[in-house]
C-alpha positions in Angstrom: -26.0 -1.1 -17.3 -26.0 -4.9 -17.5 -26.4 -7.4 -14.6 -25.7 -11.1 -14.9 -25.6 -14.0 -12.5 -23.1 -16.7 -13.8 -23.6 -20.1 -12.2 -20.9 -22.7 -12.1 -20.7 -26.5 -11.5 -20.1 -26.0 -7.8 -23.4 -24.4 -7.4 -21.9 -21.0 -6.8 -22.8 -17.7 -8.5 -20.6 -14.9 -9.8 -22.4 -11.5 -9.8 -21.3 -9.6 -13.0 -22.0 -5.9 -13.5 -21.2 -4.4 -16.9 -18.8 -7.2 -17.6 -17.0 -6.8 -14.3 -17.1 -9.7 -11.8 -18.3 -8.2 -8.5 -18.8 -11.1 -6.1 -18.9 -14.9 -5.8 -21.7 -16.4 -3.6 -22.1 -20.0 -2.5 -25.4 -20.1 -0.6 -24.8 -23.5 0.9 -21.3 -22.5 2.1 -20.9 -18.8 3.0 -17.5 -19.6 4.3 -16.3 -20.3 0.8 -14.4 -17.2 -0.5 -13.2 -17.6 -4.1 -11.7 -14.2 -4.9 -8.3 -13.8 -3.3 -8.9 -10.2 -2.1 -12.1 -11.3 -0.3 -10.0 -13.9 1.5 -7.6 -11.2 2.5 -10.4 -9.0 3.8 -11.7 -12.1 5.8 -8.2 -12.8 7.0 -8.0 -9.3 8.7 -11.5 -9.7 10.1 -10.7 -13.1 11.6 -7.7 -11.7 13.4 -10.1 -9.6 15.5 -11.3 -10.8 18.9 -14.1 -13.4 18.5 -17.7 -12.3 18.8 -20.2 -9.9 17.3 -19.0 -6.7 15.6 -20.6 -3.7 14.0 -19.5 -3.5 10.4 -20.2 -0.9 7.7 -19.6 -2.1 4.1 -18.9 0.5 1.4 -20.0 -1.5 -1.6 -22.2 -4.6 -1.5 -22.7 -6.4 -4.8 -23.5 -10.0 -3.9 -23.0 -9.4 -0.1 -20.4 -12.1 0.0 -18.4 -10.6 2.9 -21.6 -9.7 4.8 -22.7 -13.3 4.5 -19.3 -14.5 5.7 -19.5 -12.3 8.8 -23.0 -13.5 9.6 -21.7 -17.0 9.2 -18.6 -16.6 11.4 -20.0 -14.0 13.9 -23.7 -14.6 14.0 -25.9 -11.6 14.9 -23.4 -9.0 14.0 -25.0 -5.7 13.0 -24.1 -4.8 9.5 -24.8 -1.8 7.3 -24.2 -2.1 3.5 -23.9 1.1 1.4 -24.7 0.0 -2.1 -26.0 2.7 -4.6 -27.1 0.2 -7.2 -30.7 -0.6 -6.1 -31.3 -2.8 -9.1 -28.3 -5.0 -8.3 -29.5 -5.3 -4.6 -33.0 -6.3 -5.7 -31.6 -9.0 -8.0 -29.3 -10.3 -5.3 -32.1 -10.4 -2.7 -34.4 -12.2 -5.1 -32.0 -14.7 -6.5 -29.5 -15.1 -3.7 -31.5 -14.6 -0.5 -29.8 -13.8 2.8 -30.0 -16.2 5.7 -32.8 -16.1 8.2 -32.3 -14.0 11.3 -29.5 -11.8 9.8 -28.9 -8.2 10.8 -27.7 -7.0 7.4 -29.3 -3.7 6.3 -28.7 -2.4 2.8 -28.9 1.3 2.2 -29.3 2.6 -1.4 -26.6 5.2 -1.2 -23.0 5.8 -2.3 -20.1 5.2 0.1 -19.1 8.9 0.6 -22.7 10.0 1.4 -23.5 7.0 3.4 -20.5 7.2 5.7 -21.0 10.9 6.2 -24.5 10.1 7.5 -23.3 7.6 10.1 -23.0 8.5 13.8 -19.7 9.1 15.5 -17.9 6.0 16.8 -20.6 3.7 15.5 -18.6 1.0 13.6 -16.0 -1.5 14.8 -15.0 -2.1 11.2 -15.5 -0.3 7.9 -14.9 -2.4 4.8 -14.4 -0.6 1.5 -14.9 -2.8 -1.6 -16.4 -0.4 -4.1 -15.6 -0.4 -7.8 -17.1 1.5 -10.7 -16.1 0.1 -14.1 -13.2 -1.7 -12.5 -11.8 1.3 -10.6 -12.1 2.5 -7.0 -14.1 5.7 -7.1 -12.3 9.0 -6.3 -14.9 9.9 -3.7 -13.8 7.2 -1.3 -10.1 8.1 -1.5 -10.5 11.8 -0.7 -9.3 13.6 2.4 -12.9 14.3 3.2 -13.7 10.6 3.2 -10.7 9.8 5.3 -11.8 12.2 8.0 -15.3 10.8 8.0 -14.0 7.3 8.3 -11.9 8.4 11.3 -15.0 9.9 12.9 -17.2 6.9 12.4 -14.8 4.2 13.6 -14.6 3.4 17.3 -11.3 4.0 19.0 -10.1 0.5 18.4 -11.8 0.2 15.0 -10.4 -1.0 11.8 -10.6 0.2 8.2 -10.2 -2.5 5.4 -9.8 -1.1 1.9 -9.7 -3.4 -1.2 -7.6 -1.3 -3.5 -6.0 -2.0 -6.9 -2.7 -0.7 -8.1 0.1 -1.0 -10.6 3.7 -2.2 -9.7 5.3 0.4 -7.3 2.0 0.8 -5.4 2.1 4.6 -5.8 -1.7 5.0 -5.7 -1.9 2.9 -2.5 0.9 5.1 -1.1 -1.3 8.2 -1.7 -4.3 6.5 -0.1 -2.2 5.6 2.9 -0.9 9.1 3.1 -4.4 10.6 3.0 -5.5 8.3 5.8 -2.4 8.8 8.0 -3.6 11.9 9.9 -6.7 9.9 11.1 -5.6 6.3 11.0 -1.8 6.2 11.3 -1.3 2.5 12.1 -1.3 0.6 8.8 -0.4 -2.6 7.0 -0.9 -4.2 3.6 -2.2 -7.7 2.8 -1.9 -9.1 -0.7 -0.6 -11.7 -3.1 3.2 -11.9 -2.9 3.5 -11.3 -6.7 1.5 -8.1 -6.4 3.3 -6.8 -3.3 6.6 -7.5 -5.0 5.6 -5.4 -8.0 5.3 -8.3 -10.5 1.9 -7.3 -11.8 -1.2 -5.2 -11.4 -3.6 -6.4 -8.7 -5.5 -6.1 -5.5 -4.1 -5.2 -2.1 -6.0 -4.8 1.1 -4.9 -1.7 3.1 -5.6 -2.2 6.9 -5.7 1.0 8.9 -6.5 1.9 12.5 -6.1 4.8 15.0 -3.8 2.7 17.3 -1.5 -0.2 16.7 -2.9 -3.7 15.9 -1.4 -7.2 15.8 0.4 -7.3 12.5 2.0 -10.5 13.6 -1.4 -12.2 13.7 -2.0 -11.0 10.2 1.3 -12.6 9.1 0.5 -15.9 10.8 -2.9 -16.1 9.2 -1.5 -15.1 5.8 0.9 -18.0 6.0 -2.2 -20.3 6.0 -4.0 -18.6 3.1 -5.1 -20.5 0.0 -3.1 -18.1 -2.2 0.6 -17.1 -1.7 -0.1 -14.1 0.5 2.2 -11.6 2.2 1.9 -8.8 4.8 3.8 -5.5 4.7 4.0 -3.7 8.0 4.4 -0.1 9.1 8.0 0.2 7.9 7.1 -0.4 4.2 4.0 1.8 4.5 6.1 4.6 5.9 8.3 4.5 2.9 5.4 4.7 0.6 3.8 7.5 2.6 7.0 9.6 2.6 7.1 9.4 -1.2 3.4 10.1 -1.7 1.3 13.2 -2.0 -2.0 12.9 -0.1 -5.2 13.2 -2.0 -7.2 16.4 -1.7 -11.0 16.9 -1.1 -11.8 15.3 -4.5 -9.5 12.2 -4.5 -8.7 10.1 -7.6 -9.9 6.8 -8.9 -7.5 3.8 -8.9 -5.4 3.2 -12.0 -7.1 1.7 -15.0 -6.7 -2.1 -15.0 -4.8 -3.5 -17.9 -7.7 -5.7 -19.0 -10.9 -4.3 -17.5 -13.3 -6.8 -16.0 -11.0 -9.8 -16.5 -8.1 -9.2 -14.1 -10.4 -9.5 -11.1 -12.0 -12.8 -12.1 -10.6 -15.9 -10.3 
């Protein structure tokens, strides 16, 4: 395994693991989100009622989103499930967290870490976990979906950064797997990815009860990148054509050029 911190002329740092860009961190400006899918995760978070929230992150890397939440919602209690202890040590040493934060990193994988959490203990679960450029099978399984449903509070939100090919068949299967537990769903992504023009990232938003998709659409219209939102109707079409994952799950499709397609 190789770890690298790539610094740029803006003073920001890209965390690279085994050739795959994992995070972009700007210590002086935690509100600066460079990767488009991180902006989409933040867009969904910002649509929530202002104030502190309890967040569990599945995948940590440079802790970009955890820093953003601390910046926009100071004092929020955050748990980060990151199995790569060497990566976490490097990030803590070279990219220290702000003073007074309530971010706690646990050296465990997402499936095991979520299973160990208490019932109704999270307002939001954010999944941004990749291994060699692919979402691991363990966090797409029927078992994981049930655990997420158990851990989220009644009005809680799941945000999953997924990657898929045109047609979004993999995302349809993830959505179908979640549907028994979190039936209210929407997609946020670049227009060209949602329209099937290329492989790319899409954020799946899921909840137990309905949420304000209109607010997601309003915020997406102001995004830095051309961003769209697909609501329940489109998700239902994907779900009807999809076979839910079993207790094992499947990794996301192989990216066309591993490690490069996610770099922005």
